[in-house]
Each structure stands twice: as structure tokens, then as C-alpha cells.
PyMOL CGO cylinders between C-alpha atoms (Angstrom):
from pymol import cmd
from pymol.cgo import CYLINDER

trace = [
    CYLINDER, -35.08, -30.76, -110.27, -37.27, -31.05, -107.20, 0.3, 1, 1, 1, 1, 1, 1,
    CYLINDER, -37.27, -31.05, -107.20, -40.51, -33.02, -107.29, 0.3, 1, 1, 1, 1, 1, 1,
    CYLINDER, -40.51, -33.02, -107.29, -43.34, -31.14, -108.96, 0.3, 1, 1, 1, 1, 1, 1,
    CYLINDER, -43.34, -31.14, -108.96, -41.20, -28.84, -111.14, 0.3, 1, 1, 1, 1, 1, 1,
    CYLINDER, -41.20, -28.84, -111.14, -42.49, -30.27, -114.44, 0.3, 1, 1, 1, 1, 1, 1,
    CYLINDER, -42.49, -30.27, -114.44, -39.68, -32.63, -115.47, 0.3, 1, 1, 1, 1, 1, 1,
    CYLINDER, -39.68, -32.63, -115.47, -42.02, -35.11, -117.16, 0.3, 1, 1, 1, 1, 1, 1,
    CYLINDER, -42.02, -35.11, -117.16, -43.75, -32.33, -119.11, 0.3, 1, 1, 1, 1, 1, 1,
    CYLINDER, -43.75, -32.33, -119.11, -40.36, -31.25, -120.45, 0.3, 1, 1, 1, 1, 1, 1,
    CYLINDER, -40.36, -31.25, -120.45, -39.54, -34.86, -121.44, 0.3, 1, 1, 1, 1, 1, 1,
    CYLINDER, -39.54, -34.86, -121.44, -42.84, -35.14, -123.32, 0.3, 1, 1, 1, 1, 1, 1,
    CYLINDER, -42.84, -35.14, -123.32, -42.21, -31.85, -125.10, 0.3, 1, 1, 1, 1, 1, 1,
    CYLINDER, -42.21, -31.85, -125.10, -38.72, -32.99, -126.13, 0.3, 1, 1, 1, 1, 1, 1,
    CYLINDER, -38.72, -32.99, -126.13, -40.18, -36.17, -127.63, 0.3, 1, 1, 1, 1, 1, 1,
    CYLINDER, -40.18, -36.17, -127.63, -43.19, -34.71, -129.41, 0.3, 1, 1, 1, 1, 1, 1,
    CYLINDER, -43.19, -34.71, -129.41, -41.18, -31.84, -130.91, 0.3, 1, 1, 1, 1, 1, 1,
    CYLINDER, -41.18, -31.84, -130.91, -38.48, -34.15, -132.24, 0.3, 1, 1, 1, 1, 1, 1,
    CYLINDER, -38.48, -34.15, -132.24, -38.10, -36.31, -135.33, 0.3, 1, 1, 1, 1, 1, 1,
    CYLINDER, -38.10, -36.31, -135.33, -39.15, -39.29, -133.17, 0.3, 1, 1, 1, 1, 1, 1,
    CYLINDER, -39.15, -39.29, -133.17, -42.62, -37.86, -132.49, 0.3, 1, 1, 1, 1, 1, 1,
    CYLINDER, -42.62, -37.86, -132.49, -44.37, -40.55, -134.55, 0.3, 1, 1, 1, 1, 1, 1,
    CYLINDER, -44.37, -40.55, -134.55, -42.65, -43.31, -132.58, 0.3, 1, 1, 1, 1, 1, 1,
    CYLINDER, -42.65, -43.31, -132.58, -43.49, -44.53, -129.05, 0.3, 1, 1, 1, 1, 1, 1,
    CYLINDER, -43.49, -44.53, -129.05, -43.02, -42.37, -125.97, 0.3, 1, 1, 1, 1, 1, 1,
    CYLINDER, -43.02, -42.37, -125.97, -42.64, -44.74, -123.01, 0.3, 1, 1, 1, 1, 1, 1,
    CYLINDER, -42.64, -44.74, -123.01, -42.27, -43.79, -119.34, 0.3, 1, 1, 1, 1, 1, 1,
    CYLINDER, -42.27, -43.79, -119.34, -41.41, -45.68, -116.17, 0.3, 1, 1, 1, 1, 1, 1,
    CYLINDER, -41.41, -45.68, -116.17, -40.94, -44.57, -112.57, 0.3, 1, 1, 1, 1, 1, 1,
    CYLINDER, -40.94, -44.57, -112.57, -37.75, -46.29, -111.43, 0.3, 1, 1, 1, 1, 1, 1,
    CYLINDER, -37.75, -46.29, -111.43, -38.55, -45.74, -107.76, 0.3, 1, 1, 1, 1, 1, 1,
    CYLINDER, -38.55, -45.74, -107.76, -41.94, -47.46, -107.88, 0.3, 1, 1, 1, 1, 1, 1,
    CYLINDER, -41.94, -47.46, -107.88, -40.77, -51.04, -108.45, 0.3, 1, 1, 1, 1, 1, 1,
    CYLINDER, -40.77, -51.04, -108.45, -38.51, -53.54, -106.70, 0.3, 1, 1, 1, 1, 1, 1,
    CYLINDER, -38.51, -53.54, -106.70, -35.27, -54.45, -108.48, 0.3, 1, 1, 1, 1, 1, 1,
    CYLINDER, -35.27, -54.45, -108.48, -36.43, -57.75, -110.01, 0.3, 1, 1, 1, 1, 1, 1,
    CYLINDER, -36.43, -57.75, -110.01, -39.73, -56.25, -111.20, 0.3, 1, 1, 1, 1, 1, 1,
    CYLINDER, -39.73, -56.25, -111.20, -37.98, -53.18, -112.62, 0.3, 1, 1, 1, 1, 1, 1,
    CYLINDER, -37.98, -53.18, -112.62, -35.56, -55.37, -114.57, 0.3, 1, 1, 1, 1, 1, 1,
    CYLINDER, -35.56, -55.37, -114.57, -38.45, -57.36, -116.06, 0.3, 1, 1, 1, 1, 1, 1,
    CYLINDER, -38.45, -57.36, -116.06, -40.37, -54.17, -116.90, 0.3, 1, 1, 1, 1, 1, 1,
    CYLINDER, -40.37, -54.17, -116.90, -37.37, -52.60, -118.60, 0.3, 1, 1, 1, 1, 1, 1,
    CYLINDER, -37.37, -52.60, -118.60, -35.85, -55.55, -120.45, 0.3, 1, 1, 1, 1, 1, 1,
    CYLINDER, -35.85, -55.55, -120.45, -38.63, -58.11, -120.63, 0.3, 1, 1, 1, 1, 1, 1,
    CYLINDER, -38.63, -58.11, -120.63, -38.29, -61.85, -120.12, 0.3, 1, 1, 1, 1, 1, 1,
    CYLINDER, -38.29, -61.85, -120.12, -38.58, -65.13, -121.95, 0.3, 1, 1, 1, 1, 1, 1,
    CYLINDER, -38.58, -65.13, -121.95, -41.14, -67.78, -121.15, 0.3, 1, 1, 1, 1, 1, 1,
    CYLINDER, -41.14, -67.78, -121.15, -39.93, -69.91, -118.25, 0.3, 1, 1, 1, 1, 1, 1,
    CYLINDER, -39.93, -69.91, -118.25, -37.17, -67.48, -117.26, 0.3, 1, 1, 1, 1, 1, 1,
    CYLINDER, -37.17, -67.48, -117.26, -38.40, -67.59, -113.65, 0.3, 1, 1, 1, 1, 1, 1,
    CYLINDER, -38.40, -67.59, -113.65, -41.34, -68.83, -111.63, 0.3, 1, 1, 1, 1, 1, 1,
    CYLINDER, -41.34, -68.83, -111.63, -44.46, -67.14, -112.95, 0.3, 1, 1, 1, 1, 1, 1,
    CYLINDER, -44.46, -67.14, -112.95, -43.01, -66.29, -116.36, 0.3, 1, 1, 1, 1, 1, 1,
    CYLINDER, -43.01, -66.29, -116.36, -45.69, -68.20, -118.27, 0.3, 1, 1, 1, 1, 1, 1,
    CYLINDER, -45.69, -68.20, -118.27, -45.23, -66.23, -121.49, 0.3, 1, 1, 1, 1, 1, 1,
    CYLINDER, -45.23, -66.23, -121.49, -42.69, -64.07, -123.26, 0.3, 1, 1, 1, 1, 1, 1,
    CYLINDER, -42.69, -64.07, -123.26, -42.88, -60.42, -122.28, 0.3, 1, 1, 1, 1, 1, 1,
    CYLINDER, -42.88, -60.42, -122.28, -41.49, -57.43, -124.16, 0.3, 1, 1, 1, 1, 1, 1,
    CYLINDER, -41.49, -57.43, -124.16, -39.75, -54.88, -121.96, 0.3, 1, 1, 1, 1, 1, 1,
    CYLINDER, -39.75, -54.88, -121.96, -40.35, -51.13, -122.10, 0.3, 1, 1, 1, 1, 1, 1,
    CYLINDER, -40.35, -51.13, -122.10, -36.95, -50.55, -123.72, 0.3, 1, 1, 1, 1, 1, 1,
    CYLINDER, -36.95, -50.55, -123.72, -38.02, -52.79, -126.58, 0.3, 1, 1, 1, 1, 1, 1,
    CYLINDER, -38.02, -52.79, -126.58, -41.45, -51.14, -126.73, 0.3, 1, 1, 1, 1, 1, 1,
    CYLINDER, -41.45, -51.14, -126.73, -39.75, -47.73, -127.11, 0.3, 1, 1, 1, 1, 1, 1,
    CYLINDER, -39.75, -47.73, -127.11, -37.69, -48.83, -130.14, 0.3, 1, 1, 1, 1, 1, 1,
    CYLINDER, -37.69, -48.83, -130.14, -37.36, -45.88, -132.52, 0.3, 1, 1, 1, 1, 1, 1,
    CYLINDER, -37.36, -45.88, -132.52, -38.80, -43.51, -129.95, 0.3, 1, 1, 1, 1, 1, 1,
    CYLINDER, -38.80, -43.51, -129.95, -38.08, -42.21, -126.46, 0.3, 1, 1, 1, 1, 1, 1,
    CYLINDER, -38.08, -42.21, -126.46, -37.80, -43.92, -123.08, 0.3, 1, 1, 1, 1, 1, 1,
    CYLINDER, -37.80, -43.92, -123.08, -38.31, -41.60, -120.10, 0.3, 1, 1, 1, 1, 1, 1,
    CYLINDER, -38.31, -41.60, -120.10, -36.76, -42.93, -116.88, 0.3, 1, 1, 1, 1, 1, 1,
    CYLINDER, -36.76, -42.93, -116.88, -38.29, -40.97, -114.03, 0.3, 1, 1, 1, 1, 1, 1,
    CYLINDER, -38.29, -40.97, -114.03, -36.52, -40.90, -110.65, 0.3, 1, 1, 1, 1, 1, 1,
    CYLINDER, -36.52, -40.90, -110.65, -33.48, -42.68, -112.05, 0.3, 1, 1, 1, 1, 1, 1,
    CYLINDER, -33.48, -42.68, -112.05, -31.62, -41.90, -108.82, 0.3, 1, 1, 1, 1, 1, 1,
    CYLINDER, -31.62, -41.90, -108.82, -33.76, -44.58, -107.12, 0.3, 1, 1, 1, 1, 1, 1,
    CYLINDER, -33.76, -44.58, -107.12, -32.46, -47.32, -109.43, 0.3, 1, 1, 1, 1, 1, 1,
    CYLINDER, -32.46, -47.32, -109.43, -30.39, -50.07, -107.80, 0.3, 1, 1, 1, 1, 1, 1,
    CYLINDER, -30.39, -50.07, -107.80, -26.74, -50.55, -108.73, 0.3, 1, 1, 1, 1, 1, 1,
    CYLINDER, -26.74, -50.55, -108.73, -27.52, -53.90, -110.37, 0.3, 1, 1, 1, 1, 1, 1,
    CYLINDER, -27.52, -53.90, -110.37, -30.06, -52.40, -112.78, 0.3, 1, 1, 1, 1, 1, 1,
    CYLINDER, -30.06, -52.40, -112.78, -27.74, -49.44, -113.36, 0.3, 1, 1, 1, 1, 1, 1,
    CYLINDER, -27.74, -49.44, -113.36, -25.09, -51.84, -114.71, 0.3, 1, 1, 1, 1, 1, 1,
    CYLINDER, -25.09, -51.84, -114.71, -27.58, -53.38, -117.17, 0.3, 1, 1, 1, 1, 1, 1,
    CYLINDER, -27.58, -53.38, -117.17, -28.84, -49.97, -118.26, 0.3, 1, 1, 1, 1, 1, 1,
    CYLINDER, -28.84, -49.97, -118.26, -25.25, -48.84, -118.84, 0.3, 1, 1, 1, 1, 1, 1,
    CYLINDER, -25.25, -48.84, -118.84, -24.60, -51.84, -121.06, 0.3, 1, 1, 1, 1, 1, 1,
    CYLINDER, -24.60, -51.84, -121.06, -27.68, -51.03, -123.13, 0.3, 1, 1, 1, 1, 1, 1,
    CYLINDER, -27.68, -51.03, -123.13, -26.65, -47.37, -123.50, 0.3, 1, 1, 1, 1, 1, 1,
    CYLINDER, -26.65, -47.37, -123.50, -23.13, -48.37, -124.58, 0.3, 1, 1, 1, 1, 1, 1,
    CYLINDER, -23.13, -48.37, -124.58, -23.92, -51.32, -126.84, 0.3, 1, 1, 1, 1, 1, 1,
    CYLINDER, -23.92, -51.32, -126.84, -27.42, -50.44, -128.07, 0.3, 1, 1, 1, 1, 1, 1,
    CYLINDER, -27.42, -50.44, -128.07, -28.67, -53.93, -127.31, 0.3, 1, 1, 1, 1, 1, 1,
    CYLINDER, -28.67, -53.93, -127.31, -30.43, -55.84, -124.55, 0.3, 1, 1, 1, 1, 1, 1,
    CYLINDER, -30.43, -55.84, -124.55, -31.01, -59.39, -123.44, 0.3, 1, 1, 1, 1, 1, 1,
    CYLINDER, -31.01, -59.39, -123.44, -34.43, -60.32, -122.11, 0.3, 1, 1, 1, 1, 1, 1,
    CYLINDER, -34.43, -60.32, -122.11, -34.26, -62.11, -118.76, 0.3, 1, 1, 1, 1, 1, 1,
    CYLINDER, -34.26, -62.11, -118.76, -33.57, -65.74, -119.68, 0.3, 1, 1, 1, 1, 1, 1,
    CYLINDER, -33.57, -65.74, -119.68, -32.75, -64.76, -123.26, 0.3, 1, 1, 1, 1, 1, 1,
    CYLINDER, -32.75, -64.76, -123.26, -29.69, -65.93, -125.19, 0.3, 1, 1, 1, 1, 1, 1,
    CYLINDER, -29.69, -65.93, -125.19, -29.76, -63.60, -128.20, 0.3, 1, 1, 1, 1, 1, 1,
    CYLINDER, -29.76, -63.60, -128.20, -29.04, -59.87, -128.08, 0.3, 1, 1, 1, 1, 1, 1,
    CYLINDER, -29.04, -59.87, -128.08, -31.78, -57.54, -129.36, 0.3, 1, 1, 1, 1, 1, 1,
    CYLINDER, -31.78, -57.54, -129.36, -30.51, -54.37, -131.05, 0.3, 1, 1, 1, 1, 1, 1,
    CYLINDER, -30.51, -54.37, -131.05, -32.58, -51.25, -130.43, 0.3, 1, 1, 1, 1, 1, 1,
    CYLINDER, -32.58, -51.25, -130.43, -32.56, -47.55, -131.25, 0.3, 1, 1, 1, 1, 1, 1,
    CYLINDER, -32.56, -47.55, -131.25, -33.94, -45.66, -128.28, 0.3, 1, 1, 1, 1, 1, 1,
    CYLINDER, -33.94, -45.66, -128.28, -33.39, -42.13, -127.03, 0.3, 1, 1, 1, 1, 1, 1,
    CYLINDER, -33.39, -42.13, -127.03, -33.21, -42.09, -123.23, 0.3, 1, 1, 1, 1, 1, 1,
    CYLINDER, -33.21, -42.09, -123.23, -34.31, -39.11, -121.15, 0.3, 1, 1, 1, 1, 1, 1,
    CYLINDER, -34.31, -39.11, -121.15, -33.92, -39.43, -117.40, 0.3, 1, 1, 1, 1, 1, 1,
    CYLINDER, -33.92, -39.43, -117.40, -35.05, -37.31, -114.48, 0.3, 1, 1, 1, 1, 1, 1,
    CYLINDER, -35.05, -37.31, -114.48, -34.24, -37.21, -110.79, 0.3, 1, 1, 1, 1, 1, 1,
    CYLINDER, -34.24, -37.21, -110.79, -34.86, -35.08, -107.73, 0.3, 1, 1, 1, 1, 1, 1,
    CYLINDER, -34.86, -35.08, -107.73, -31.49, -36.14, -106.29, 0.3, 1, 1, 1, 1, 1, 1,
    CYLINDER, -31.49, -36.14, -106.29, -28.09, -34.55, -106.85, 0.3, 1, 1, 1, 1, 1, 1,
    CYLINDER, -28.09, -34.55, -106.85, -26.46, -37.37, -108.83, 0.3, 1, 1, 1, 1, 1, 1,
    CYLINDER, -26.46, -37.37, -108.83, -22.97, -35.93, -108.41, 0.3, 1, 1, 1, 1, 1, 1,
    CYLINDER, -22.97, -35.93, -108.41, -23.34, -36.38, -104.64, 0.3, 1, 1, 1, 1, 1, 1,
    CYLINDER, -23.34, -36.38, -104.64, -24.86, -39.84, -105.20, 0.3, 1, 1, 1, 1, 1, 1,
    CYLINDER, -24.86, -39.84, -105.20, -21.78, -40.79, -107.27, 0.3, 1, 1, 1, 1, 1, 1,
    CYLINDER, -21.78, -40.79, -107.27, -19.38, -39.55, -104.58, 0.3, 1, 1, 1, 1, 1, 1,
    CYLINDER, -19.38, -39.55, -104.58, -21.22, -41.61, -101.96, 0.3, 1, 1, 1, 1, 1, 1,
    CYLINDER, -21.22, -41.61, -101.96, -21.19, -44.72, -104.23, 0.3, 1, 1, 1, 1, 1, 1,
    CYLINDER, -21.19, -44.72, -104.23, -24.98, -44.90, -104.57, 0.3, 1, 1, 1, 1, 1, 1,
    CYLINDER, -24.98, -44.90, -104.57, -24.92, -44.17, -108.32, 0.3, 1, 1, 1, 1, 1, 1,
    CYLINDER, -24.92, -44.17, -108.32, -22.48, -45.53, -110.88, 0.3, 1, 1, 1, 1, 1, 1,
    CYLINDER, -22.48, -45.53, -110.88, -20.00, -42.93, -112.08, 0.3, 1, 1, 1, 1, 1, 1,
    CYLINDER, -20.00, -42.93, -112.08, -19.80, -44.42, -115.58, 0.3, 1, 1, 1, 1, 1, 1,
    CYLINDER, -19.80, -44.42, -115.58, -23.61, -44.39, -115.94, 0.3, 1, 1, 1, 1, 1, 1,
    CYLINDER, -23.61, -44.39, -115.94, -23.75, -40.81, -114.69, 0.3, 1, 1, 1, 1, 1, 1,
    CYLINDER, -23.75, -40.81, -114.69, -21.33, -39.64, -117.39, 0.3, 1, 1, 1, 1, 1, 1,
    CYLINDER, -21.33, -39.64, -117.39, -23.12, -41.73, -120.00, 0.3, 1, 1, 1, 1, 1, 1,
    CYLINDER, -23.12, -41.73, -120.00, -26.46, -40.09, -119.18, 0.3, 1, 1, 1, 1, 1, 1,
    CYLINDER, -26.46, -40.09, -119.18, -25.02, -36.62, -118.65, 0.3, 1, 1, 1, 1, 1, 1,
    CYLINDER, -25.02, -36.62, -118.65, -24.84, -35.59, -122.32, 0.3, 1, 1, 1, 1, 1, 1,
    CYLINDER, -24.84, -35.59, -122.32, -27.18, -32.62, -121.89, 0.3, 1, 1, 1, 1, 1, 1,
    CYLINDER, -27.18, -32.62, -121.89, -28.51, -31.53, -118.50, 0.3, 1, 1, 1, 1, 1, 1,
    CYLINDER, -28.51, -31.53, -118.50, -31.55, -29.34, -117.89, 0.3, 1, 1, 1, 1, 1, 1,
    CYLINDER, -31.55, -29.34, -117.89, -31.97, -28.04, -114.36, 0.3, 1, 1, 1, 1, 1, 1,
    CYLINDER, -31.97, -28.04, -114.36, -35.58, -27.28, -113.47, 0.3, 1, 1, 1, 1, 1, 1,
    CYLINDER, -35.58, -27.28, -113.47, -35.69, -24.43, -110.94, 0.3, 1, 1, 1, 1, 1, 1,
    CYLINDER, -35.69, -24.43, -110.94, -38.13, -24.71, -108.03, 0.3, 1, 1, 1, 1, 1, 1,
    CYLINDER, -38.13, -24.71, -108.03, -41.16, -22.42, -108.09, 0.3, 1, 1, 1, 1, 1, 1,
    CYLINDER, -41.16, -22.42, -108.09, -39.78, -20.32, -105.21, 0.3, 1, 1, 1, 1, 1, 1,
    CYLINDER, -39.78, -20.32, -105.21, -36.96, -19.25, -107.55, 0.3, 1, 1, 1, 1, 1, 1,
    CYLINDER, -36.96, -19.25, -107.55, -39.28, -18.30, -110.41, 0.3, 1, 1, 1, 1, 1, 1,
    CYLINDER, -39.28, -18.30, -110.41, -41.98, -16.36, -108.63, 0.3, 1, 1, 1, 1, 1, 1,
    CYLINDER, -41.98, -16.36, -108.63, -42.55, -14.21, -111.71, 0.3, 1, 1, 1, 1, 1, 1,
    CYLINDER, -42.55, -14.21, -111.71, -44.25, -17.29, -113.23, 0.3, 1, 1, 1, 1, 1, 1,
    CYLINDER, -44.25, -17.29, -113.23, -46.75, -17.77, -110.40, 0.3, 1, 1, 1, 1, 1, 1,
    CYLINDER, -46.75, -17.77, -110.40, -49.41, -15.34, -111.66, 0.3, 1, 1, 1, 1, 1, 1,
    CYLINDER, -49.41, -15.34, -111.66, -49.35, -16.77, -115.18, 0.3, 1, 1, 1, 1, 1, 1,
    CYLINDER, -49.35, -16.77, -115.18, -49.50, -20.36, -113.86, 0.3, 1, 1, 1, 1, 1, 1,
    CYLINDER, -49.50, -20.36, -113.86, -52.29, -19.35, -111.46, 0.3, 1, 1, 1, 1, 1, 1,
    CYLINDER, -52.29, -19.35, -111.46, -54.41, -17.97, -114.31, 0.3, 1, 1, 1, 1, 1, 1,
    CYLINDER, -54.41, -17.97, -114.31, -53.69, -20.98, -116.52, 0.3, 1, 1, 1, 1, 1, 1,
    CYLINDER, -53.69, -20.98, -116.52, -54.68, -23.55, -113.88, 0.3, 1, 1, 1, 1, 1, 1,
    CYLINDER, -54.68, -23.55, -113.88, -57.73, -21.51, -112.87, 0.3, 1, 1, 1, 1, 1, 1,
    CYLINDER, -57.73, -21.51, -112.87, -58.94, -21.46, -116.48, 0.3, 1, 1, 1, 1, 1, 1,
    CYLINDER, -58.94, -21.46, -116.48, -58.10, -25.10, -117.23, 0.3, 1, 1, 1, 1, 1, 1,
    CYLINDER, -58.10, -25.10, -117.23, -59.06, -26.78, -113.96, 0.3, 1, 1, 1, 1, 1, 1,
    CYLINDER, -59.06, -26.78, -113.96, -61.22, -29.87, -114.49, 0.3, 1, 1, 1, 1, 1, 1,
    CYLINDER, -61.22, -29.87, -114.49, -62.79, -29.50, -111.06, 0.3, 1, 1, 1, 1, 1, 1,
    CYLINDER, -62.79, -29.50, -111.06, -65.57, -27.20, -109.87, 0.3, 1, 1, 1, 1, 1, 1,
    CYLINDER, -65.57, -27.20, -109.87, -68.40, -25.73, -111.92, 0.3, 1, 1, 1, 1, 1, 1,
    CYLINDER, -68.40, -25.73, -111.92, -67.92, -22.14, -110.78, 0.3, 1, 1, 1, 1, 1, 1,
    CYLINDER, -67.92, -22.14, -110.78, -66.66, -19.68, -113.39, 0.3, 1, 1, 1, 1, 1, 1,
    CYLINDER, -66.66, -19.68, -113.39, -64.20, -17.34, -111.68, 0.3, 1, 1, 1, 1, 1, 1,
    CYLINDER, -64.20, -17.34, -111.68, -64.48, -13.89, -113.28, 0.3, 1, 1, 1, 1, 1, 1,
    CYLINDER, -64.48, -13.89, -113.28, -62.06, -12.00, -111.09, 0.3, 1, 1, 1, 1, 1, 1,
    CYLINDER, -62.06, -12.00, -111.09, -59.24, -12.72, -108.65, 0.3, 1, 1, 1, 1, 1, 1,
    CYLINDER, -59.24, -12.72, -108.65, -58.50, -10.27, -105.84, 0.3, 1, 1, 1, 1, 1, 1,
    CYLINDER, -58.50, -10.27, -105.84, -54.93, -8.92, -106.27, 0.3, 1, 1, 1, 1, 1, 1,
    CYLINDER, -54.93, -8.92, -106.27, -54.31, -9.83, -102.61, 0.3, 1, 1, 1, 1, 1, 1,
    CYLINDER, -54.31, -9.83, -102.61, -54.67, -13.50, -103.58, 0.3, 1, 1, 1, 1, 1, 1,
    CYLINDER, -54.67, -13.50, -103.58, -51.84, -13.18, -106.10, 0.3, 1, 1, 1, 1, 1, 1,
    CYLINDER, -51.84, -13.18, -106.10, -49.76, -11.45, -103.43, 0.3, 1, 1, 1, 1, 1, 1,
    CYLINDER, -49.76, -11.45, -103.43, -50.32, -14.28, -100.96, 0.3, 1, 1, 1, 1, 1, 1,
    CYLINDER, -50.32, -14.28, -100.96, -49.38, -16.88, -103.58, 0.3, 1, 1, 1, 1, 1, 1,
    CYLINDER, -49.38, -16.88, -103.58, -46.25, -14.98, -104.60, 0.3, 1, 1, 1, 1, 1, 1,
    CYLINDER, -46.25, -14.98, -104.60, -45.07, -14.75, -100.98, 0.3, 1, 1, 1, 1, 1, 1,
    CYLINDER, -45.07, -14.75, -100.98, -45.39, -18.50, -100.35, 0.3, 1, 1, 1, 1, 1, 1,
    CYLINDER, -45.39, -18.50, -100.35, -42.42, -20.84, -100.97, 0.3, 1, 1, 1, 1, 1, 1,
    CYLINDER, -42.42, -20.84, -100.97, -44.35, -23.72, -102.63, 0.3, 1, 1, 1, 1, 1, 1,
    CYLINDER, -44.35, -23.72, -102.63, -42.34, -26.72, -101.35, 0.3, 1, 1, 1, 1, 1, 1,
    CYLINDER, -42.34, -26.72, -101.35, -44.45, -28.94, -103.64, 0.3, 1, 1, 1, 1, 1, 1,
    CYLINDER, -44.45, -28.94, -103.64, -43.70, -26.65, -106.59, 0.3, 1, 1, 1, 1, 1, 1,
    CYLINDER, -43.70, -26.65, -106.59, -46.03, -26.45, -109.62, 0.3, 1, 1, 1, 1, 1, 1,
    CYLINDER, -46.03, -26.45, -109.62, -47.91, -29.61, -108.61, 0.3, 1, 1, 1, 1, 1, 1,
    CYLINDER, -47.91, -29.61, -108.61, -48.78, -28.04, -105.25, 0.3, 1, 1, 1, 1, 1, 1,
    CYLINDER, -48.78, -28.04, -105.25, -49.85, -24.80, -106.95, 0.3, 1, 1, 1, 1, 1, 1,
    CYLINDER, -49.85, -24.80, -106.95, -52.13, -26.67, -109.34, 0.3, 1, 1, 1, 1, 1, 1,
    CYLINDER, -52.13, -26.67, -109.34, -53.72, -28.74, -106.56, 0.3, 1, 1, 1, 1, 1, 1,
    CYLINDER, -53.72, -28.74, -106.56, -54.24, -25.64, -104.40, 0.3, 1, 1, 1, 1, 1, 1,
    CYLINDER, -54.24, -25.64, -104.40, -56.05, -23.82, -107.21, 0.3, 1, 1, 1, 1, 1, 1,
    CYLINDER, -56.05, -23.82, -107.21, -58.24, -26.85, -107.92, 0.3, 1, 1, 1, 1, 1, 1,
    CYLINDER, -58.24, -26.85, -107.92, -59.13, -27.01, -104.23, 0.3, 1, 1, 1, 1, 1, 1,
    CYLINDER, -59.13, -27.01, -104.23, -59.96, -23.28, -104.18, 0.3, 1, 1, 1, 1, 1, 1,
    CYLINDER, -59.96, -23.28, -104.18, -62.17, -23.65, -107.23, 0.3, 1, 1, 1, 1, 1, 1,
    CYLINDER, -62.17, -23.65, -107.23, -64.04, -26.60, -105.72, 0.3, 1, 1, 1, 1, 1, 1,
    CYLINDER, -64.04, -26.60, -105.72, -64.65, -24.71, -102.47, 0.3, 1, 1, 1, 1, 1, 1,
    CYLINDER, -64.65, -24.71, -102.47, -65.53, -21.29, -103.92, 0.3, 1, 1, 1, 1, 1, 1,
    CYLINDER, -65.53, -21.29, -103.92, -69.21, -20.35, -103.68, 0.3, 1, 1, 1, 1, 1, 1,
    CYLINDER, -69.21, -20.35, -103.68, -69.36, -17.50, -106.16, 0.3, 1, 1, 1, 1, 1, 1,
]
cmd.load_cgo(trace, "trace")
């Protein structure tokens, strides 16, 4: 789904409504870190594995043992890390960077992306074997412009639950709903929420 459609909220709901809800829910944005940092964050490292590795570090995969690991923007992951993630998904075990012994883990992986991974596979930017390994169940999050019947309900929810602005809004002019429903919302639900918070901050009565 596009950015701002609520993919992470769905991942959280899947975890906390499952039989793993008492176990860790761990998230990482795969597009926010360089390859070597992402590998260390995911799989951890042993003391002395590289310059600056002054102590052993547990990776997020290990931290999520028994629970859920949410890989956000997995389409941004480099091919090298993809190969190591594929091995973990197939074998159920990891090696910390610099480690010699495999560590067996039980982790459910949920991934999200705003890219079309089938196109990424065809253009050799995403591993085909990893794509099929991840593609057990796919949920497509429609953009807000294709679910305009939800806008009014989301509007009212964000207006009521906004943490900004001290003004209590008693009534919304129907024309406001009409304007919102006729806008395409390229930033999706995130843009809608931010717009309502801005309106609430700026409203005088």
C-alpha cells in the first residue's frame, strides 16, 4: 500500500489479536539504515566482530523471539540483506555478525512496502525467492482516494481524538466534509490526520 494508508496499524492489530500477543512486537524501518547498520540491527553482532563492536549486541530478530517482527519498507532492503533474511525465513536460525554458532528462533514476520514487489522482482531489485517466501498472505491497503466513504468517519475520529488544540469543536459545517471528500489525499490517512490537527490548532471557536 501507499505511504500513510495504515500498514503499521494493521501489523500491530495482527500481533495483538494473535496467540503471540504476550510476546514481543518489534519493528524496524528497512529504508532508514545503511546496509551494514541494518544487518547489525537485524541479526546482532559479537564483541570484536568489527571496529566499534565493543560488546555483544542482540539483533531485533532475536529480540522478537516468540513474537512478531514487522519489517517496514522491505522493498528498500539491499540484495545482500535480502539473502540473509531469506536464509533465516527458510532455516529458522541466524548467525550474529562474527558469530560461529547458529541461533534458532521462532518469529512471525510481517512486512510492508509501498513498492510493487512483482515489478521490483522483474527488474532484479528484489529477490524472487524472498518475494515468494514472504508472499504467504497479502493484504493490499487501498489509498484513501479509493475509500472516500471512510473520510467522514475518519474525520470525526481524528477531530475527537486529536492531541493538539484546546478548542472543543461542537459542529462541523457539511461543506467541510464535502471539500474533504472531493480531495484526493496523496498522503492518505496520515495527511488527513495532520490536516485535522492543523485545523483544530488554528480554529478560534
